[in-house]
C-alpha positions in Angstrom: -16.6 103.0 -41.5 -15.6 103.3 -45.1 -14.2 106.7 -46.4 -16.6 106.6 -49.2 -19.7 106.4 -46.6 -18.3 109.5 -44.8 -18.0 111.3 -48.2 -21.4 110.5 -49.4 -22.9 111.2 -45.9 -21.3 114.6 -45.8 -22.1 115.4 -49.5 -25.7 115.5 -48.6 -25.5 118.6 -46.4 -24.3 121.0 -49.1 -26.6 119.3 -51.7 -29.6 120.1 -49.2 -28.4 123.6 -48.7 -28.1 124.1 -52.5 -31.6 122.6 -52.9 -33.3 124.6 -50.3 -31.7 127.8 -51.7 -33.0 127.2 -55.3 -36.3 126.2 -53.9 -36.9 129.6 -52.1 -35.5 131.6 -54.9 -37.6 129.9 -57.5 -40.6 130.4 -55.2 -39.9 134.1 -54.9 -39.5 134.4 -58.7 -42.7 132.7 -59.5 -44.6 134.8 -56.9 -43.1 137.9 -58.3 -44.3 137.0 -61.8 -47.8 136.1 -60.3 -47.4 132.4 -61.7 -49.6 129.9 -59.8 -48.1 126.2 -60.2 -50.8 124.8 -57.9 -54.4 125.5 -58.9 -56.3 127.6 -56.4 -53.4 128.5 -54.0 -53.2 132.0 -55.3 -56.4 132.6 -53.3 -54.4 132.7 -50.2 -52.9 135.9 -51.0 -55.2 138.9 -51.7 -52.5 141.6 -52.3 -49.1 140.4 -51.2 -46.3 142.9 -50.9 -43.1 141.1 -51.5 -39.7 142.5 -50.3 -36.8 143.4 -52.4 -34.5 140.7 -53.7 -31.5 141.7 -51.5 -33.7 141.9 -48.3 -35.4 138.5 -49.1 -32.0 136.9 -49.7 -30.2 138.3 -46.6 -33.1 138.4 -44.1 -35.0 135.3 -45.0 -33.5 132.8 -47.4 -30.0 132.5 -45.8 -31.1 132.2 -42.2 -34.0 129.9 -43.0 -31.9 127.7 -45.2 -29.7 127.1 -42.1 -32.9 126.4 -40.1 -33.9 123.9 -42.6 -30.5 122.1 -42.4 -30.5 122.1 -38.7 -34.1 120.7 -38.7 -33.0 118.0 -41.1 -30.1 117.2 -38.9 -32.3 116.9 -35.8 -34.5 114.3 -37.8 -31.4 112.2 -38.4 -31.3 112.8 -42.1 -27.5 113.1 -42.1 -26.4 109.9 -40.9 -23.2 109.1 -42.4 -24.3 105.5 -43.1 -26.4 106.2 -46.5 -29.0 103.8 -47.6 -29.5 102.7 -51.3 -33.2 103.4 -50.9 -34.4 106.9 -50.7 -38.1 106.4 -50.1 -37.8 106.7 -46.5 -35.8 109.8 -46.6 -38.2 111.4 -49.0 -41.1 110.9 -46.3 -38.6 112.4 -43.8 -37.9 115.5 -46.0 -41.7 116.1 -46.3 -42.1 116.1 -42.7 -39.1 118.5 -42.2 -40.4 120.8 -44.8 -43.8 120.9 -43.0 -42.1 121.5 -39.8 -40.1 124.2 -41.4 -43.1 126.1 -42.8 -44.7 126.1 -39.4 -41.4 127.5 -37.8 -41.5 130.3 -40.3 -45.2 131.1 -39.6 -44.8 130.7 -35.8 -41.7 133.2 -35.9 -43.5 135.9 -37.9 -46.6 135.7 -35.9 -45.3 135.2 -32.5 -41.9 136.9 -32.5 -42.0 139.3 -35.3 -45.6 140.2 -34.5 -46.5 140.3 -38.2 -47.9 138.0 -40.8 -45.7 136.3 -43.3 -45.5 138.5 -46.7 -46.8 135.8 -49.0 -48.5 132.4 -48.1 -48.6 131.4 -51.6 -44.6 131.7 -51.6 -44.7 129.5 -48.6 -46.8 126.8 -50.2 -44.5 126.8 -53.4 -41.5 126.7 -51.0 -42.7 123.4 -49.3 -43.3 121.9 -52.8 -39.9 122.8 -54.2 -38.1 122.0 -51.1 -39.4 118.4 -51.2 -38.9 118.2 -54.8 -35.4 119.5 -55.1 -34.0 118.1 -51.8 -35.2 114.5 -52.9 -33.8 115.0 -56.3 -30.5 115.9 -54.8 -30.4 113.0 -52.5 -31.5 110.6 -55.1 -28.6 111.9 -57.2 -26.4 111.1 -54.3 -27.7 107.6 -54.1 -27.3 106.9 -57.8 -23.7 108.2 -57.6 -23.1 106.0 -54.6 -24.7 103.0 -56.3 -22.4 103.7 -59.3 -19.3 103.4 -57.0 -20.6 100.4 -55.3 -21.2 98.6 -58.4 -17.4 98.7 -59.1 -16.5 97.7 -55.6 -15.7 101.0 -54.0 -17.1 101.4 -50.7 -18.3 97.9 -50.3 -18.0 96.3 -46.8 -16.7 92.7 -46.7 -18.7 90.7 -44.2 -18.2 87.1 -43.0 -20.1 85.2 -40.4 -18.9 82.6 -37.9 -20.6 79.8 -36.0 -22.7 76.9 -36.7 -26.3 78.2 -36.3 -28.8 78.5 -39.2 -29.4 82.1 -38.6 -26.4 82.5 -40.7 -28.6 81.7 -43.7 -30.7 84.7 -42.9 -27.7 87.0 -42.8 -26.6 85.8 -46.2 -30.1 86.4 -47.6 -30.5 89.8 -46.1 -26.9 91.0 -47.2 -27.1 89.7 -50.6 -29.8 92.2 -51.4 -27.8 95.0 -50.1 -25.2 96.8 -52.4 -23.3 98.0 -49.5 -22.1 94.6 -48.5 -20.5 91.7 -50.1 -21.1 88.4 -48.0 -17.7 86.3 -48.2 -19.5 83.1 -46.5 -20.2 81.4 -43.3 -17.1 80.0 -41.5 -17.1 77.2 -38.6 -14.6 79.0 -36.2 -12.2 81.4 -35.3 -9.2 80.0 -37.1 -11.2 80.1 -40.5 -12.0 83.8 -40.1 -8.1 84.4 -39.2 -7.1 82.7 -42.5 -9.7 84.6 -44.5 -8.4 88.0 -43.1 -5.0 87.2 -44.4 -6.5 86.9 -48.0 -8.9 90.0 -47.9 -9.4 93.2 -46.3 -12.2 92.1 -43.9 -14.5 94.7 -42.5 -17.0 92.9 -40.3 -17.4 89.5 -38.4 -20.7 88.5 -37.3 -20.8 85.9 -34.7 -23.9 83.7 -35.0 -23.3 80.8 -32.6 -24.9 81.4 -29.2 -23.2 78.3 -27.9 -19.7 79.3 -28.6 -17.5 79.1 -25.4 -16.2 82.2 -23.6 -12.6 81.4 -24.5 -13.2 81.2 -28.3 -15.5 84.3 -28.2 -12.9 86.4 -26.4 -10.3 85.3 -28.7 -12.3 86.2 -31.7 -13.0 89.7 -30.2 -9.5 90.2 -29.4 -8.4 89.2 -32.8 -11.0 91.7 -34.5 -9.9 94.6 -32.2 -6.3 94.1 -33.0 -6.8 93.5 -36.7 -9.3 96.6 -36.9 -12.0 94.5 -38.0 -15.6 95.2 -37.0 -17.3 92.7 -34.6 -21.0 92.1 -34.0 -23.1 89.3 -32.3 -26.3 88.3 -33.9 -28.6 86.4 -31.4 -30.7 83.6 -33.1 -33.9 85.4 -32.2 -33.1 88.2 -34.6 -33.8 85.8 -37.5 -37.5 85.7 -36.1 -38.1 89.2 -34.9 -35.4 91.3 -36.5 -37.4 94.6 -36.3 -38.6 94.2 -32.7 -35.5 94.1 -30.9 -33.0 97.0 -30.3 -29.9 97.7 -28.2 -31.0 99.6 -25.1 -29.7 100.4 -21.7 -31.0 100.0 -18.2 -28.8 102.6 -16.4 -25.4 101.5 -17.4 -26.4 97.9 -18.2 -26.7 97.2 -22.0 -29.8 95.0 -22.9 -31.7 93.6 -25.8 -35.2 95.3 -25.7 -38.4 94.2 -27.3 -39.9 97.0 -29.4 -43.3 96.0 -30.7 -43.4 98.8 -33.3 -41.2 101.4 -34.8 -43.8 103.8 -34.0 -42.0 104.9 -30.8 -39.9 107.8 -29.9 -39.1 110.0 -33.0 -41.3 107.8 -35.0 -44.3 108.7 -32.9 -43.4 112.3 -33.3 -43.1 112.1 -37.1 -46.4 110.2 -37.5 -48.2 113.0 -35.2 -46.8 116.0 -36.8 -47.8 114.4 -40.2 -51.4 113.7 -39.0 -51.9 117.3 -37.5 -50.6 118.9 -40.7 -52.4 116.8 -43.2 -55.8 116.6 -41.2 -55.8 120.4 -40.7 -55.2 120.9 -44.5 -58.0 118.5 -45.4 -60.6 120.1 -43.2 -59.9 123.4 -44.9 -59.9 121.9 -48.4 -62.8 119.7 -48.0 -65.0 122.1 -45.8 -67.4 122.8 -48.9 -67.9 119.1 -49.4 -68.5 118.5 -45.8 -71.3 121.2 -45.7 -72.9 119.7 -48.7 -72.8 116.1 -47.4 -74.2 117.4 -44.1 -77.1 119.2 -45.8 -77.8 116.0 -47.9 -78.1 113.8 -44.8 -80.3 116.4 -43.1 -82.6 116.8 -46.1 -83.4 113.0 -46.1 -83.6 112.1 -42.5 -83.2 115.0 -40.3 -81.0 115.3 -37.4 -78.4 114.3 -36.2 -76.2 114.6 -39.1 -73.2 113.1 -37.4 -73.2 109.6 -36.0 -71.0 109.0 -33.0 -69.8 105.4 -32.6 -67.9 104.5 -29.5 -65.0 102.4 -30.4 -61.8 100.9 -28.7 -58.6 103.2 -29.0 -54.9 102.8 -28.6 -53.7 100.2 -26.1 -57.4 98.9 -25.7 -58.2 101.3 -23.3 -61.2 103.4 -23.0 -63.9 104.2 -25.8 -63.1 106.9 -28.2 -65.9 108.9 -30.2 -65.5 108.0 -33.8 -67.4 110.4 -36.0 -69.2 109.6 -39.2 -71.8 111.0 -41.4 -75.0 109.1 -40.4 -75.7 106.8 -43.3 -78.4 104.7 -41.5 -81.9 105.2 -39.9 -82.0 106.6 -36.5 -82.6 103.6 -34.4 -80.0 101.5 -36.4 -78.3 100.1 -33.3 -81.6 98.7 -31.8 -82.6 97.1 -35.1 -79.0 95.4 -35.4 -79.8 92.8 -32.9 -82.7 91.7 -35.3 -80.2 91.3 -38.2 -77.4 89.2 -36.4 -78.6 86.1 -38.2 -77.7 87.9 -41.6 -74.0 88.5 -40.7 -71.6 87.7 -43.5 -68.4 87.9 -41.5 -68.9 84.6 -39.4 -65.1 83.9 -39.4 -64.5 86.7 -36.7 -66.3 88.9 -34.3 -67.2 91.8 -36.9 -70.6 92.4 -38.3 -71.1 92.8 -42.0 -74.2 92.6 -44.0 -74.3 93.1 -47.9 -77.9 94.7 -48.2 -78.4 96.2 -44.8 -82.0 97.5 -44.7 -80.8 100.2 -42.1 -78.8 102.1 -44.8 -80.6 105.2 -46.1 -80.4 106.2 -49.9 -77.9 109.0 -49.1 -76.1 106.6 -46.8 -75.8 104.2 -49.7 -74.0 106.9 -51.9 -71.8 108.1 -49.1 -70.6 104.3 -48.3 -69.9 103.6 -51.9 -67.2 106.2 -52.0 -66.4 106.2 -48.2 -67.6 109.7 -47.8 -69.3 108.9 -44.5 -65.8 108.5 -43.0 -64.6 112.0 -43.7 -65.6 113.4 -40.2 -63.0 111.0 -38.9 -60.4 113.7 -40.1 -61.6 115.6 -36.9 -60.7 112.6 -34.9 -57.1 112.8 -36.3 -56.8 116.3 -35.7 -57.8 115.9 -31.9 -55.6 112.9 -31.6 -58.1 110.1 -31.2 -57.2 108.5 -34.5 -54.3 108.6 -37.1 -54.8 108.9 -40.7 -53.3 105.5 -41.1 -53.7 102.5 -38.8 -56.0 99.7 -38.0 -59.7 100.4 -38.2 -61.3 100.9 -34.9 -63.8 98.3 -33.7 -66.8 98.2 -31.3 -66.4 97.1 -27.8 -68.7 94.2 -28.2 -66.6 93.0 -31.0 -63.3 93.6 -29.3 -64.6 91.4 -26.4 -64.4 88.4 -28.6 -60.6 89.0 -29.6 -57.9 86.5 -28.9 -54.7 87.9 -27.1 -53.0 87.7 -30.6 -55.8 89.8 -32.3 -55.4 92.3 -29.3 -52.1 93.3 -30.6 -53.7 95.6 -33.2 -54.2 98.0 -30.2 -50.6 98.8 -30.1 -51.0 102.0 -32.2 -53.8 104.5 -32.7 -56.6 103.3 -34.9 -56.8 104.9 -38.5 -59.1 106.1 -41.3 -57.4 103.9 -43.5 -54.8 100.9 -43.3 -53.0 98.1 -45.0 -56.1 95.9 -44.8 -58.3 98.6 -46.5 -56.0 98.8 -49.4 -55.5 95.0 -49.8 -59.1 94.2 -50.6 -60.6 94.2 -47.0 -64.1 93.4 -48.2 -62.7 90.0 -49.5 -60.4 89.2 -46.6 -61.0 86.9 -43.8 -61.0 88.5 -40.4 -57.7 86.7 -39.5 -56.0 87.9 -42.7 -57.1 91.5 -41.8 -55.5 91.1 -38.3 -52.3 89.8 -40.0 -52.1 92.7 -42.3 -52.7 95.1 -39.5 -49.8 93.6 -37.4 -47.6 93.6 -40.4 -48.2 97.5 -40.6 -47.6 97.9 -36.8 -44.3 96.1 -36.9 -42.8 97.3 -40.1 -44.3 100.9 -39.9 -42.4 103.6 -41.8 -43.4 107.1 -43.2 -42.8 105.4 -46.7 -45.5 102.8 -45.8 -48.0 105.5 -44.6 -47.8 107.6 -47.8 -48.0 104.4 -49.9 -51.1 103.4 -48.1 -52.6 106.9 -48.4 -51.8 106.9 -52.0 -53.3 103.4 -52.6 -56.5 104.5 -50.7 -57.1 107.4 -53.1 -57.2 105.0 -56.0 -59.1 102.4 -54.1 -61.9 104.9 -53.4 -62.1 106.2 -56.9 -62.0 102.5 -58.0 -64.7 101.6 -55.5 -62.4 98.9 -54.0 -62.8 99.9 -50.4 -65.7 99.2 -48.0 
């Protein structure tokens, strides 16, 4: 590992601590001055009693800054190998900040047996934590890029072997400032000659047919010359994000991982879903009541329509909630309308001017407001905010084995297909986008999809 990588990796710890300190102090000053940066958030506090600065600093700021740093470390935000892209880290910082505020409230309520002195202060703290910590880390990335641009900290890499996978290595490393790809060499002797001309950092062996003797010689040379060695199986060129090094007992193996949404990825996504769905239910409760009243006024009960859909792993039917936008006997009428199905390229049913839709339903569907009750599904755990849309059992029964891969994760309220023009997509294209999301998931992608969804709904681009 390069010394600069260690320095920049460690630099983020004091940078985060300083950013968290500034966030908590600024939030205190704003609440003390009764300044509300977020419209309406002041209503959370009726008559707060703030502690003195000395008490706040010693009893709250210092210990809880330490808790934030420890939480960030637990979320692997202090890996010594830094990345030139900070978007994924910003998503993690947001999650750490949410977990941090939950920990604060739990401590005061369950252990201290009292309510926190200002909920507005907590809201501002989360906002400034995400802002300041992200700014600090972005500054570190910019500084590291400046050093990389003049060659400081760049790792020199060469590949050896005769397999075409070396071309994939070249393409990937050429886009990463952390590496300089020196080329592809045919055999061990070429690598040995190269190491005499430059300070080689890593050798990638890409030839699966290399003999044991040649491979052992290459490994021994790398070890004695203090050069990193790695073996890249050809299969990585096709599914680089789906294979990971794992162990069965003490035996190292290459394991197939269908999605990054496993382990901590699953924990991050579920924590995000719970936090955001709970907040949305509170914020949107007046709108939910008004919509329910409008549905009831036009066509009576029930206000909600429960549709049984296929859930994660393709097992069981989950009750997906929607505001009723059709007449009460819509399902029985559907059989008479199958000839008008516009989605003949796949198993899904879609009709442009569906006579079953009520006047209120047309308005709700125009802005996707009929989907809002699915926030409850997210909070319960049936669905996620982002994921492939859930489909009916009779539709799923027509899926091919390839299409059934979409059940790898929980279905979502919105997804990559929905922000990519779902109404204009063929069913097969929709499946490909869903599988791309499953295989390449990241918090950055979830945040981007949610951001695009807001603009798509306002722009009337979604179904």
